[in-house]
Residue, then its C-alpha position, 0 to 999 in steps of 0.5 A: m500500500k505504501h508503494a502504491f501511495l507513492s506511485v499515486t503521488g508521483l502521478v499527481m506531481a507529474a500531472s501537475l508539472t505537465a499542466q504547468n508546462a501546458n500553461v506555458v505553451n498555451a500562454f506562448n501560443y495565445m501571445k503569438d495569436g495576439q490574444f494577450a489577456k488569455a496569455v496572461e491567464y495561462i502564464e500567471p499560474a506557471t510563474q507560481d509553480a515550484k518547477t515552471g516558476l524556476s524556468e527562465k523561459t516562463w518569466r521571459y514569456r511573461g515579460d514578452i506578454y506584458r511588454s506587448i500589452a504595454l507597448g501596444t496600441d490597444e488602449a482598453l487592454k492597457a487599461q485592463f493591465p495598468d501595471a503591464v510595464d512594471k510586470a514586464a520589467e520584473s519578468y525580464m529581470k527575473a528571467n536574467e537571474l534564472d538564465a545561468k548560461g546567459a543565453y537570452k541576456r542580450e534579448n532581455a536587455q533589448a526588451l528592458a531598454g524598450l520598456q525604459g524608453a516607454s517609462l520615460n515617455a510616459g513620465n514626460d506625458a504625465f508631466s505635460k499634463k501636470d500629473y506630477q506624482r504619476a510623472i515621478a513614478c514613471y521616471r523612477r521606474s525608468e531609472s530602476i529598469a536602467k539600473s537593472f542592466g547597468h545604466a544610469d538614466t540621468n534624464a529620468i533623474f533630472n526630469r524627476a527633479l523637475a517634477y518634484e519642483s513643479a509639484g512644489d516639493g523643494a526638498n525632494a527636488v534639490s535631492s533629486y537634482r543632486e542625484a542627477i549630478a552624482a549620476g553624471y548629468n553634467k549640465p550647468e542648469v542643474y546648479r542654477y535650479i538647485a540654487s534657485l530653490q535654495r534662494k526661495g528657501e532663504d538660503l542665499n549662502g547655500a545658493i552662492t555655494t551651489i553656483r560656485e560649484g557649477l562655476a568650478k565645473f563650467p568656468g566662464n558660464k555666463d548664466l552662472m556668473l550672472d546668478e552668482m552676482q545677483y545672489l551676492l548682491a541679495a546677500d549684501r556681499s557687494a565686494e564679492a559681487e564686484a570681484s565676480v563681475s570684474a573677473a567675468l568682464e576680463k573673459e567677456p569684455g563685450n558682454a553688455v549685460l555684465w557692464s550693466v550689472l557693474g553699473g548697478l554695483h557702482d550705483k549701489k555703492a553711491s547710495d551707500a556712500k558716507d561722503d559726497a566725494a565717494r558718492s560722486a565717484a561711484y555715480t560716475k563709474a556707474e554712468e560709465a558702465y551703463l554707457k559702455a553697455i549701451e555702446i555694446d548693445p544699443k537696444l539694452f533697455d535696462a542700461y538706458f533706464n538705469v542711466g536715467v536713474v543715476y541722473n535722478n539720484r545725482a540730482a536728488a543729492e544736489y537738491e538735498k544740498c540746496n534745501a540747506i542753503k538760506s541765501d536765495t542767490e546761492y539757492t538759485k545757483c544750486k538748484k540750477v545745477a541740480d536741474d541740469i543734472y536731472l534733465k540729463a535723464v530725459p533722452y535716456f528715459e525716452k530711449a528706454h520708452e522707445l524700446n519698451d513702451k509698456d514699462t510704467q516706471t519709465i512713463q512715470q519718470l517721463i511725466k515728472l520730467y516733462g512736467k519739469t520742462n513744462d512740455q505740456a504736449k509730451y506730458q499729456v501723451m504720457k499721462e494718457k498712456l499711463a492711464k491705459l496701462q493701469 
């Protein structure tokens, strides 16, 4: 009786193995016929069996089935199996583990590469629809698939950082940007994005440090240099900012924007000056820098506007002196000097307005100047323009 029992048990086990082998064959045949939902019905039990579940072929077929669903055009089928990409990827990875001889590693790697591309594209599609959490999940899946065959998907990591930033998650965005750098994403903008987030988080010193990391890798990069200057100014580190812009101008003397930034630095020095001589010298340097910017780029709005501001500020300092004079004769002389300085701003604000006739600050300055010169016609034109813009 004992031998008979073992014999029956053996028959049951053989029948079970035969059934599971049949499942693998049936799954393959349904896949070949394009009946992928039926193929899934047969392949899943085979993966759970003690024998066929350890077969490289079982998992490779499972990968092929789910990959066909994921990369196919049948949207209803995709909706039925929303995790097809994940299941396909895990199947090929499992097949690789079981493929002791490496007979199908090349084919599996090619299949995984296709799934990686599909995941990246799915992430981009979700990102464009502002579904940032789905985008992040797709990008992570692309990274995971790439890692399975020894690659780093730097684009997916960088895009994940963009998705976190767009979703308002600054902390994860910064850490993801850092991951992108560590993985070999060597582009200057990644440092700019990190620094921008740090500045939003009121970590100006951290932002400056990050920009300088970028400049160490990309020396002479204009955008990074301009960011460094802006952050240094915002952090009230003007001396460092001036040194930075001077170094940049040595490399790029024909950069109008850099000259304009230098003018702004001298303008700030003038406003911070403790005595007339220092203030006057700083205003002169600011004017020279702005005029140099205009010489290089005659269409640089900021430079024209800021020259006008320099004359405004110089005139304001002179008017303040005049207010302390008690002699009418001396006051009149002083006021004439201040007026002459103030009116030098007219052609620069007019040019700025010509370049950007929607800028309300420029129009407001021209209204004051035309009022000063009693040019009623131009005064009225500017008043009407301002009313339309407000």
